ZADREN-343916 format. One record per residue: residue number from 1; x, y, z of N, C-alpha, C in turn. Coordinates in Angstrom, 3 decimals. Layout:
N
<kolvex NUM n.xx X n.yy Y n.zz Z ca.xx X ca.yy Y ca.zz Z c.xx X c.yy Y c.zz Z>
...
This chain:
96
<kolvex 1 n.xx 0.848 n.yy -1.176 n.zz 0.000 ca.xx 0.000 ca.yy 0.000 ca.zz 0.000 c.xx 0.893 c.yy 1.238 c.zz 0.000>
<kolvex 2 n.xx 0.686 n.yy 2.135 n.zz -0.951 ca.xx 1.519 ca.yy 3.340 ca.zz -1.006 c.xx 1.311 c.yy 4.223 c.zz 0.230>
<kolvex 3 n.xx 2.292 n.yy 5.025 n.zz 0.500 ca.xx 2.270 ca.yy 5.889 ca.zz 1.675 c.xx 1.139 c.yy 6.912 c.zz 1.614>
<kolvex 4 n.xx 0.783 n.yy 7.385 n.zz 0.433 ca.xx -0.298 ca.yy 8.360 ca.zz 0.291 c.xx -1.628 c.yy 7.783 c.zz 0.759>
<kolvex 5 n.xx -1.898 n.yy 6.519 n.zz 0.448 ca.xx -3.154 ca.yy 5.898 ca.zz 0.871 c.xx -3.199 c.yy 5.713 c.zz 2.389>
<kolvex 6 n.xx -2.067 n.yy 5.398 n.zz 2.979 ca.xx -2.010 ca.yy 5.230 ca.zz 4.434 c.xx -2.282 c.yy 6.581 c.zz 5.119>
<kolvex 7 n.xx -1.643 n.yy 7.623 n.zz 4.614 ca.xx -1.844 ca.yy 8.951 ca.zz 5.192 c.xx -3.304 c.yy 9.386 c.zz 5.020>
<kolvex 8 n.xx -3.886 n.yy 9.137 n.zz 3.845 ca.xx -5.286 ca.yy 9.479 ca.zz 3.594 c.xx -6.206 c.yy 8.716 c.zz 4.542>
<kolvex 9 n.xx -5.939 n.yy 7.426 n.zz 4.753 ca.xx -6.774 ca.yy 6.618 ca.zz 5.642 c.xx -6.675 c.yy 7.110 c.zz 7.089>
<kolvex 10 n.xx -5.470 n.yy 7.427 n.zz 7.551 ca.xx -5.284 ca.yy 7.905 ca.zz 8.921 c.xx -5.953 c.yy 9.268 c.zz 9.111>
<kolvex 11 n.xx -5.800 n.yy 10.172 n.zz 8.167 ca.xx -6.448 ca.yy 11.483 ca.zz 8.265 c.xx -7.973 c.yy 11.360 c.zz 8.233>
<kolvex 12 n.xx -8.496 n.yy 10.446 n.zz 7.424 ca.xx -9.943 ca.yy 10.221 ca.zz 7.382 c.xx -10.444 c.yy 9.689 c.zz 8.719>
<kolvex 13 n.xx -9.693 n.yy 8.775 n.zz 9.319 ca.xx -10.070 ca.yy 8.232 ca.zz 10.623 c.xx -10.061 c.yy 9.316 c.zz 11.693>
<kolvex 14 n.xx -9.042 n.yy 10.155 n.zz 11.681 ca.xx -8.956 ca.yy 11.253 ca.zz 12.650 c.xx -10.124 c.yy 12.220 c.zz 12.451>
<kolvex 15 n.xx -10.473 n.yy 12.515 n.zz 11.211 ca.xx -11.583 ca.yy 13.415 ca.zz 10.919 c.xx -12.908 c.yy 12.845 c.zz 11.430>
<kolvex 16 n.xx -13.183 n.yy 11.564 n.zz 11.170 ca.xx -14.437 ca.yy 10.938 ca.zz 11.608 c.xx -14.500 c.yy 10.871 c.zz 13.130>
<kolvex 17 n.xx -13.411 n.yy 10.496 n.zz 13.782 ca.xx -13.397 ca.yy 10.456 ca.zz 15.241 c.xx -13.594 c.yy 11.850 c.zz 15.835>
<kolvex 18 n.xx -13.034 n.yy 12.863 n.zz 15.199 ca.xx -13.245 ca.yy 14.235 ca.zz 15.648 c.xx -14.708 c.yy 14.646 c.zz 15.534>
<kolvex 19 n.xx -15.351 n.yy 14.279 n.zz 14.434 ca.xx -16.774 ca.yy 14.585 ca.zz 14.288 c.xx -17.616 c.yy 13.887 c.zz 15.352>
<kolvex 20 n.xx -17.307 n.yy 12.635 n.zz 15.645 ca.xx -18.041 ca.yy 11.898 ca.zz 16.673 c.xx -17.857 c.yy 12.571 c.zz 18.029>
<kolvex 21 n.xx -16.647 n.yy 12.959 n.zz 18.362 ca.xx -16.395 ca.yy 13.637 ca.zz 19.641 c.xx -17.123 c.yy 14.972 c.zz 19.731>
<kolvex 22 n.xx -17.176 n.yy 15.713 n.zz 18.646 ca.xx -17.891 ca.yy 16.994 ca.zz 18.646 c.xx -19.388 c.yy 16.779 c.zz 18.865>
<kolvex 23 n.xx -19.968 n.yy 15.778 n.zz 18.215 ca.xx -21.398 ca.yy 15.496 ca.zz 18.393 c.xx -21.690 c.yy 15.055 c.zz 19.822>
<kolvex 24 n.xx -20.862 n.yy 14.187 n.zz 20.386 ca.xx -21.063 ca.yy 13.738 ca.zz 21.771 c.xx -20.943 c.yy 14.911 c.zz 22.731>
<kolvex 25 n.xx -19.951 n.yy 15.761 n.zz 22.534 ca.xx -19.777 ca.yy 16.934 ca.zz 23.388 c.xx -20.980 c.yy 17.872 c.zz 23.274>
<kolvex 26 n.xx -21.486 n.yy 18.087 n.zz 22.061 ca.xx -22.632 ca.yy 18.964 ca.zz 21.854 c.xx -23.883 c.yy 18.413 c.zz 22.539>
<kolvex 27 n.xx -24.136 n.yy 17.112 n.zz 22.423 ca.xx -25.291 ca.yy 16.506 ca.zz 23.080 c.xx -25.177 c.yy 16.611 c.zz 24.594>
<kolvex 28 n.xx -24.006 n.yy 16.387 n.zz 25.135 ca.xx -23.809 ca.yy 16.501 ca.zz 26.582 c.xx -24.000 c.yy 17.944 c.zz 27.033>
<kolvex 29 n.xx -23.506 n.yy 18.895 n.zz 26.268 ca.xx -23.667 ca.yy 20.306 ca.zz 26.602 c.xx -25.137 c.yy 20.704 c.zz 26.586>
<kolvex 30 n.xx -25.879 n.yy 20.248 n.zz 25.579 ca.xx -27.309 ca.yy 20.541 ca.zz 25.506 c.xx -28.055 c.yy 19.919 c.zz 26.676>
<kolvex 31 n.xx -27.668 n.yy 18.718 n.zz 27.068 ca.xx -28.306 ca.yy 18.056 ca.zz 28.195 c.xx -28.043 c.yy 18.827 c.zz 29.487>
<kolvex 32 n.xx -26.848 n.yy 19.332 n.zz 29.675 ca.xx -26.535 ca.yy 20.120 ca.zz 30.866 c.xx -27.291 c.yy 21.444 c.zz 30.886>
<kolvex 33 n.xx -27.625 n.yy 21.969 n.zz 29.716 ca.xx -28.390 ca.yy 23.211 ca.zz 29.632 c.xx -29.884 c.yy 22.971 c.zz 29.817>
<kolvex 34 n.xx -30.289 n.yy 21.713 n.zz 29.992 ca.xx -31.695 ca.yy 21.413 ca.zz 30.258 c.xx -32.509 c.yy 21.045 c.zz 29.039>
<kolvex 35 n.xx -31.878 n.yy 20.781 n.zz 27.903 ca.xx -32.622 ca.yy 20.413 ca.zz 26.704 c.xx -33.196 c.yy 19.006 c.zz 26.855>
<kolvex 36 n.xx -34.386 n.yy 18.802 n.zz 26.296 ca.xx -35.019 ca.yy 17.489 ca.zz 26.322 c.xx -34.497 c.yy 16.703 c.zz 25.123>
<kolvex 37 n.xx -33.661 n.yy 15.721 n.zz 25.364 ca.xx -33.045 ca.yy 14.963 ca.zz 24.287 c.xx -33.685 c.yy 13.596 c.zz 24.103>
<kolvex 38 n.xx -34.923 n.yy 13.457 n.zz 24.464 ca.xx -35.615 ca.yy 12.190 ca.zz 24.269 c.xx -36.080 c.yy 12.128 c.zz 22.825>
<kolvex 39 n.xx -35.362 n.yy 11.388 n.zz 22.009 ca.xx -35.666 ca.yy 11.322 ca.zz 20.588 c.xx -36.739 c.yy 10.294 c.zz 20.266>
<kolvex 40 n.xx -37.101 n.yy 9.481 n.zz 21.223 ca.xx -38.032 ca.yy 8.383 ca.zz 20.972 c.xx -39.370 c.yy 8.626 c.zz 21.651>
<kolvex 41 n.xx -40.000 n.yy 9.756 n.zz 21.394 ca.xx -41.316 ca.yy 10.022 ca.zz 21.968 c.xx -42.368 c.yy 9.264 c.zz 21.179>
<kolvex 42 n.xx -43.336 n.yy 8.744 n.zz 21.879 ca.xx -44.474 ca.yy 8.135 ca.zz 21.229 c.xx -45.542 c.yy 9.220 c.zz 21.091>
<kolvex 43 n.xx -45.875 n.yy 9.588 n.zz 19.860 ca.xx -46.738 ca.yy 10.743 ca.zz 19.632 c.xx -48.206 c.yy 10.465 c.zz 19.938>
<kolvex 44 n.xx -48.623 n.yy 9.202 n.zz 19.895 ca.xx -50.031 ca.yy 8.891 ca.zz 20.111 c.xx -50.337 c.yy 8.485 c.zz 21.540>
<kolvex 45 n.xx -49.353 n.yy 8.351 n.zz 22.376 ca.xx -49.574 ca.yy 7.915 ca.zz 23.753 c.xx -50.169 c.yy 9.060 c.zz 24.571>
<kolvex 46 n.xx -51.110 n.yy 8.753 n.zz 25.453 ca.xx -51.653 ca.yy 9.809 ca.zz 26.307 c.xx -50.600 c.yy 10.279 c.zz 27.302>
<kolvex 47 n.xx -50.616 n.yy 11.561 n.zz 27.586 ca.xx -49.625 ca.yy 12.130 ca.zz 28.498 c.xx -50.176 c.yy 12.108 c.zz 29.912>
<kolvex 48 n.xx -49.625 n.yy 11.246 n.zz 30.738 ca.xx -50.052 ca.yy 11.146 ca.zz 32.123 c.xx -49.159 c.yy 11.958 c.zz 33.042>
<kolvex 49 n.xx -47.943 n.yy 12.237 n.zz 32.594 ca.xx -46.988 ca.yy 13.005 ca.zz 33.389 c.xx -46.541 c.yy 14.205 c.zz 32.559>
<kolvex 50 n.xx -46.577 n.yy 15.375 n.zz 33.176 ca.xx -46.137 ca.yy 16.593 ca.zz 32.503 c.xx -44.968 c.yy 17.170 c.zz 33.292>
<kolvex 51 n.xx -43.819 n.yy 17.253 n.zz 32.661 ca.xx -42.642 ca.yy 17.836 ca.zz 33.305 c.xx -42.743 c.yy 19.357 c.zz 33.168>
<kolvex 52 n.xx -42.819 n.yy 20.031 n.zz 34.304 ca.xx -42.958 ca.yy 21.483 ca.zz 34.320 c.xx -41.596 c.yy 22.148 c.zz 34.126>
<kolvex 53 n.xx -40.616 n.yy 21.695 n.zz 34.894 ca.xx -39.271 ca.yy 22.262 ca.zz 34.791 c.xx -38.260 c.yy 21.270 c.zz 35.352>
<kolvex 54 n.xx -37.065 n.yy 21.304 n.zz 34.803 ca.xx -35.971 ca.yy 20.486 ca.zz 35.325 c.xx -34.674 c.yy 21.260 c.zz 35.184>
<kolvex 55 n.xx -33.838 n.yy 21.157 n.zz 36.195 ca.xx -32.555 ca.yy 21.870 ca.zz 36.217 c.xx -31.485 c.yy 20.962 c.zz 36.801>
<kolvex 56 n.xx -30.298 n.yy 21.074 n.zz 36.279 ca.xx -29.142 ca.yy 20.381 ca.zz 36.831 c.xx -28.631 c.yy 21.160 c.zz 38.028>
<kolvex 57 n.xx -28.389 n.yy 20.468 n.zz 39.135 ca.xx -27.791 ca.yy 21.098 ca.zz 40.304 c.xx -26.281 c.yy 20.951 c.zz 40.278>
<kolvex 58 n.xx -25.811 n.yy 19.787 n.zz 39.880 ca.xx -24.392 ca.yy 19.512 ca.zz 39.673 c.xx -24.295 c.yy 18.369 c.zz 38.681>
<kolvex 59 n.xx -23.119 n.yy 17.767 n.zz 38.555 ca.xx -22.934 ca.yy 16.720 ca.zz 37.550 c.xx -23.734 c.yy 15.463 c.zz 37.848>
<kolvex 60 n.xx -24.233 n.yy 15.300 n.zz 39.068 ca.xx -24.936 ca.yy 14.078 ca.zz 39.446 c.xx -26.405 c.yy 14.311 c.zz 39.792>
<kolvex 61 n.xx -26.750 n.yy 15.460 n.zz 40.322 ca.xx -28.101 ca.yy 15.705 ca.zz 40.825 c.xx -28.885 c.yy 16.645 c.zz 39.918>
<kolvex 62 n.xx -30.208 n.yy 16.418 n.zz 39.889 ca.xx -31.104 ca.yy 17.213 ca.zz 39.077 c.xx -32.385 c.yy 17.443 c.zz 39.880>
<kolvex 63 n.xx -32.953 n.yy 18.635 n.zz 39.766 ca.xx -34.224 ca.yy 18.924 ca.zz 40.432 c.xx -35.309 c.yy 18.978 c.zz 39.361>
<kolvex 64 n.xx -36.453 n.yy 18.332 n.zz 39.644 ca.xx -37.514 ca.yy 18.190 ca.zz 38.659 c.xx -38.848 c.yy 18.549 c.zz 39.304>
<kolvex 65 n.xx -39.641 n.yy 19.341 n.zz 38.608 ca.xx -41.020 ca.yy 19.624 ca.zz 38.998 c.xx -41.905 c.yy 18.996 c.zz 37.930>
<kolvex 66 n.xx -42.834 n.yy 18.123 n.zz 38.352 ca.xx -43.742 ca.yy 17.515 ca.zz 37.385 c.xx -45.131 c.yy 17.356 c.zz 37.978>
<kolvex 67 n.xx -46.115 n.yy 17.238 n.zz 37.069 ca.xx -47.506 ca.yy 17.047 ca.zz 37.455 c.xx -47.983 c.yy 15.698 c.zz 36.946>
<kolvex 68 n.xx -48.822 n.yy 15.062 n.zz 37.735 ca.xx -49.498 ca.yy 13.860 ca.zz 37.308 c.xx -50.854 c.yy 13.815 c.zz 37.990>
<kolvex 69 n.xx -51.868 n.yy 13.540 n.zz 37.211 ca.xx -53.260 ca.yy 13.548 ca.zz 37.669 c.xx -53.548 c.yy 14.840 c.zz 38.412>
<kolvex 70 n.xx -53.693 n.yy 14.847 n.zz 39.717 ca.xx -54.041 ca.yy 16.088 ca.zz 40.410 c.xx -53.002 c.yy 16.473 c.zz 41.463>
<kolvex 71 n.xx -51.737 n.yy 16.144 n.zz 41.223 ca.xx -50.655 ca.yy 16.491 ca.zz 42.148 c.xx -49.476 c.yy 17.077 c.zz 41.391>
<kolvex 72 n.xx -48.744 n.yy 17.954 n.zz 42.070 ca.xx -47.482 ca.yy 18.489 ca.zz 41.560 c.xx -46.387 c.yy 18.060 c.zz 42.530>
<kolvex 73 n.xx -45.310 n.yy 17.503 n.zz 41.990 ca.xx -44.215 ca.yy 16.972 ca.zz 42.798 c.xx -42.930 c.yy 17.737 c.zz 42.509>
<kolvex 74 n.xx -42.115 n.yy 17.885 n.zz 43.549 ca.xx -40.782 ca.yy 18.469 ca.zz 43.434 c.xx -39.798 c.yy 17.412 c.zz 43.928>
<kolvex 75 n.xx -38.928 n.yy 16.947 n.zz 43.033 ca.xx -37.990 ca.yy 15.869 ca.zz 43.338 c.xx -36.557 c.yy 16.296 c.zz 43.082>
<kolvex 76 n.xx -35.650 n.yy 15.744 n.zz 43.867 ca.xx -34.227 ca.yy 15.790 ca.zz 43.538 c.xx -33.852 c.yy 14.366 c.zz 43.161>
<kolvex 77 n.xx -33.354 n.yy 14.191 n.zz 41.944 ca.xx -32.970 ca.yy 12.859 ca.zz 41.485 c.xx -31.474 c.yy 12.816 c.zz 41.234>
<kolvex 78 n.xx -30.936 n.yy 11.614 n.zz 41.288 ca.xx -29.502 ca.yy 11.402 ca.zz 41.177 c.xx -29.006 c.yy 10.830 c.zz 42.488>
<kolvex 79 n.xx -27.808 n.yy 10.377 n.zz 42.510 ca.xx -27.291 ca.yy 9.798 ca.zz 43.742 c.xx -27.894 c.yy 8.430 c.zz 43.991>
<kolvex 80 n.xx -28.106 n.yy 8.075 n.zz 45.250 ca.xx -28.584 ca.yy 6.743 ca.zz 45.595 c.xx -30.085 c.yy 6.574 c.zz 45.391>
<kolvex 81 n.xx -30.873 n.yy 7.577 n.zz 45.766 ca.xx -32.325 ca.yy 7.460 ca.zz 45.615 c.xx -32.928 c.yy 8.847 c.zz 45.444>
<kolvex 82 n.xx -34.104 n.yy 8.921 n.zz 44.781 ca.xx -34.752 ca.yy 10.225 ca.zz 44.635 c.xx -35.260 c.yy 10.745 c.zz 45.968>
<kolvex 83 n.xx -35.298 n.yy 12.062 n.zz 46.091 ca.xx -35.749 ca.yy 12.701 ca.zz 47.323 c.xx -36.957 c.yy 13.573 c.zz 46.990>
<kolvex 84 n.xx -38.111 n.yy 13.244 n.zz 47.581 ca.xx -39.338 ca.yy 14.013 ca.zz 47.373 c.xx -39.330 c.yy 15.213 c.zz 48.310>
<kolvex 85 n.xx -39.285 n.yy 16.411 n.zz 47.734 ca.xx -39.268 ca.yy 17.630 ca.zz 48.534 c.xx -40.661 c.yy 18.191 c.zz 48.768>
<kolvex 86 n.xx -41.562 n.yy 17.983 n.zz 47.795 ca.xx -42.891 ca.yy 18.560 ca.zz 47.921 c.xx -43.899 c.yy 17.738 c.zz 47.136>
<kolvex 87 n.xx -45.090 n.yy 17.580 n.zz 47.692 ca.xx -46.228 ca.yy 16.929 ca.zz 47.043 c.xx -47.423 c.yy 17.848 c.zz 47.258>
<kolvex 88 n.xx -47.782 n.yy 18.620 n.zz 46.242 ca.xx -48.832 ca.yy 19.627 ca.zz 46.372 c.xx -50.053 c.yy 19.221 c.zz 45.567>
<kolvex 89 n.xx -51.228 n.yy 19.121 n.zz 46.192 ca.xx -52.444 ca.yy 18.873 ca.zz 45.404 c.xx -52.785 c.yy 20.095 c.zz 44.554>
<kolvex 90 n.xx -53.233 n.yy 19.845 n.zz 43.332 ca.xx -53.601 ca.yy 20.945 ca.zz 42.440 c.xx -55.073 c.yy 21.256 c.zz 42.584>
<kolvex 91 n.xx -55.415 n.yy 22.514 n.zz 42.437 ca.xx -56.808 ca.yy 22.954 ca.zz 42.506 c.xx -57.358 c.yy 22.979 c.zz 41.080>
<kolvex 92 n.xx -58.517 n.yy 22.416 n.zz 40.865 ca.xx -59.159 ca.yy 22.454 ca.zz 39.558 c.xx -58.541 c.yy 21.468 c.zz 38.587>
<kolvex 93 n.xx -58.907 n.yy 21.613 n.zz 37.315 ca.xx -58.455 ca.yy 20.699 ca.zz 36.259 c.xx -57.085 c.yy 21.107 c.zz 35.755>
<kolvex 94 n.xx -56.309 n.yy 20.123 n.zz 35.344 ca.xx -55.021 ca.yy 20.371 ca.zz 34.702 c.xx -55.067 c.yy 19.824 c.zz 33.283>
<kolvex 95 n.xx -54.140 n.yy 20.239 n.zz 32.454 ca.xx -54.087 ca.yy 19.752 ca.zz 31.070 c.xx -53.092 c.yy 18.620 c.zz 30.912>
<kolvex 96 n.xx -52.914 n.yy 17.817 n.zz 31.940 ca.xx -51.974 ca.yy 16.700 ca.zz 31.881 c.xx -52.619 c.yy 15.543 c.zz 31.184>
């Protein structure tokens, strides 16, 4: 195999690996900024849980506010087990 083909193959490999690393870094950055990266949503399924807000507290913990049926919950998730901070009954109908 001539030297030019080897150099071309190595440069192509470096380029593809660089693109993969950039995409992984971008997805991780978006996730840390709170973007919803669930690509596999079922569009016809009824929504029983509505996520109101979620924020990263650090690299391991996240705080989430969500509604289901007639309650609103505030959770800290991550670590060993989730921690329920608040369980508030909702007044009236919700669009969940």
